[in-house]
Structures are given as C-alpha cells and as structure tokens.
C-alpha positions as CSV (number, residue, x, y, z in Angstrom):
1,V,-3.9,34.7,-82.6
2,Q,-7.1,35.2,-80.7
3,L,-10.5,34.3,-82.3
4,Q,-13.7,35.9,-81.1
5,A,-16.9,34.3,-82.2
6,S,-20.3,35.9,-81.9
7,G,-23.8,35.7,-83.3
8,G,-25.1,32.6,-81.8
9,G,-28.5,32.4,-80.1
10,L,-31.9,30.7,-80.0
11,V,-33.9,30.5,-83.2
12,Q,-36.9,28.5,-84.4
13,A,-36.6,25.8,-87.0
14,G,-36.5,27.3,-90.4
15,G,-34.9,30.5,-89.1
16,S,-31.5,32.1,-89.9
17,L,-28.4,33.2,-88.0
18,M,-25.2,34.8,-89.0
19,L,-22.1,33.9,-87.0
20,S,-19.0,36.1,-87.1
21,C,-15.4,35.4,-86.0
22,S,-12.9,38.1,-85.7
23,A,-9.2,37.4,-85.6
24,S,-6.4,39.4,-83.8
25,T,-3.8,39.1,-86.5
26,R,-2.4,41.3,-89.2
27,V,-1.9,38.3,-91.5
28,F,-5.5,37.0,-91.4
29,S,-5.5,36.6,-95.1
30,Q,-2.8,33.9,-94.8
31,Y,-5.0,31.6,-92.7
32,N,-7.4,29.0,-93.8
33,M,-10.5,29.6,-91.7
34,A,-13.2,27.1,-90.7
35,W,-16.3,26.6,-88.5
36,Y,-16.7,23.5,-86.5
37,R,-19.5,22.5,-84.2
38,Q,-20.0,20.1,-81.3
39,A,-23.3,18.9,-80.1
40,P,-23.8,17.4,-76.6
41,G,-22.4,13.9,-76.5
42,K,-21.0,14.1,-80.0
43,Q,-17.5,14.7,-81.5
44,R,-16.6,18.1,-82.9
45,E,-17.2,18.1,-86.6
46,L,-16.2,20.3,-89.5
47,V,-19.1,22.5,-90.8
48,A,-17.4,24.6,-93.4
49,R,-13.9,25.8,-94.5
50,I,-12.6,28.6,-96.6
51,T,-9.1,28.7,-97.8
52,T,-6.8,31.7,-98.3
53,G,-7.8,31.6,-101.9
54,G,-11.5,31.6,-101.2
55,R,-12.2,28.0,-102.0
56,T,-14.9,26.5,-99.8
57,N,-16.1,23.1,-98.7
58,Y,-19.0,22.1,-96.5
59,A,-20.3,19.1,-94.5
60,D,-22.9,17.3,-96.5
61,S,-25.5,18.0,-93.7
62,V,-25.2,21.8,-94.3
63,K,-24.7,22.1,-98.1
64,G,-27.2,24.5,-99.6
65,R,-28.1,26.0,-96.2
66,F,-24.9,27.4,-94.9
67,T,-22.4,29.8,-96.5
68,I,-18.9,30.6,-95.3
69,S,-17.3,33.8,-96.3
70,R,-14.4,36.0,-95.3
71,D,-13.5,39.6,-95.2
72,N,-9.8,40.0,-95.1
73,A,-10.0,43.7,-94.6
74,K,-11.9,43.2,-91.4
75,N,-10.1,40.1,-90.3
76,T,-13.4,38.3,-90.0
77,V,-14.9,35.1,-91.2
78,Y,-18.7,34.6,-91.4
79,L,-21.1,31.7,-91.4
80,Q,-24.5,32.5,-92.8
81,M,-27.0,29.8,-91.7
82,I,-30.5,29.5,-93.2
83,S,-33.2,26.9,-93.0
84,L,-31.9,25.9,-89.6
85,K,-32.9,22.5,-88.2
86,P,-33.0,21.3,-84.6
87,E,-30.0,19.0,-85.4
88,D,-28.0,22.1,-86.1
89,T,-28.0,22.8,-82.4
90,A,-24.4,22.9,-81.1
91,V,-21.6,25.0,-79.9
92,Y,-20.0,26.5,-83.0
93,Y,-16.2,27.1,-83.0
94,C,-14.1,29.2,-85.2
95,N,-10.8,27.7,-86.3
96,A,-7.7,29.2,-88.0
97,V,-4.9,27.2,-89.6
98,L,-1.7,28.6,-91.1
99,P,-1.0,26.4,-94.1
100,L,2.2,24.3,-94.1
101,S,2.7,25.0,-90.4
102,T,1.6,23.6,-87.1
103,Y,-0.1,26.9,-86.1
104,E,-3.8,26.3,-85.4
105,Y,-6.1,28.4,-83.2
106,W,-9.6,28.0,-81.8
107,G,-12.2,30.5,-80.7
108,Q,-14.2,30.1,-77.5
109,G,-17.4,28.9,-79.2
110,T,-20.8,30.3,-79.6
111,Q,-24.0,28.4,-78.8
112,V,-26.6,27.9,-81.5
113,T,-29.9,26.4,-80.4
114,V,-32.7,25.6,-82.9
115,S,-36.1,24.9,-81.4
116,S,-38.6,22.7,-83.2
C-alpha cells in the first residue's frame, strides 16, 4: 500500500490547514488510519486515529482543534487543523494499519510550519 500525503505548508498562528492522504488499495475501508507528526529533535507522536468503524481518538494537545475523517469511497483520510500553534510545526505522516495483522504502512510526510 502506498500512502500519498499532501496539504502541508506555511501558515500563521491561528490559521488552518487540511491535510489529505490517499491510499493505493482497494480495501482502504479495512485499515485503521492515523496521522503522526515529528518535530525536529523530537520523537514521532500520534496526532489522531480513526478506526475502520469511524471511532476517533486524539492527542491531548490537539483535541478541539484537529479533526480526522475518512472517505472510503475516495480511499482518503483527512486531517482538518484549525487554530494552529507554532508548536504544531512538524512533519506530518499518514499511517495505515490492517487490524489483527502485522501490515503497517507509512506515507512520505508533509511539512507543516506555523509561524508566530
């Protein structure tokens, strides 16, 4: 499975961005999808996850500001980000996991930079 992330960029604090990640699989609906991020000098961390059934969970730092969603018909997962803060600056990675298996895939990452 190939994951193609897009939508990153430079935005001022308080601004918004929408990230997209398209997957090259005909069984996209069977994958749990997630967004992770990695800031310089820091470990990669989970930002948001959405299960095959549509349940979501978020890092405490983004609750109320970020929304993950998926469109199974388009094989795409989204991350809507509002009220962005400089500390949201990172490379954002798309992740796909097939439940009850060892199959896990990563996208190439998209840079999000929030200026103060």
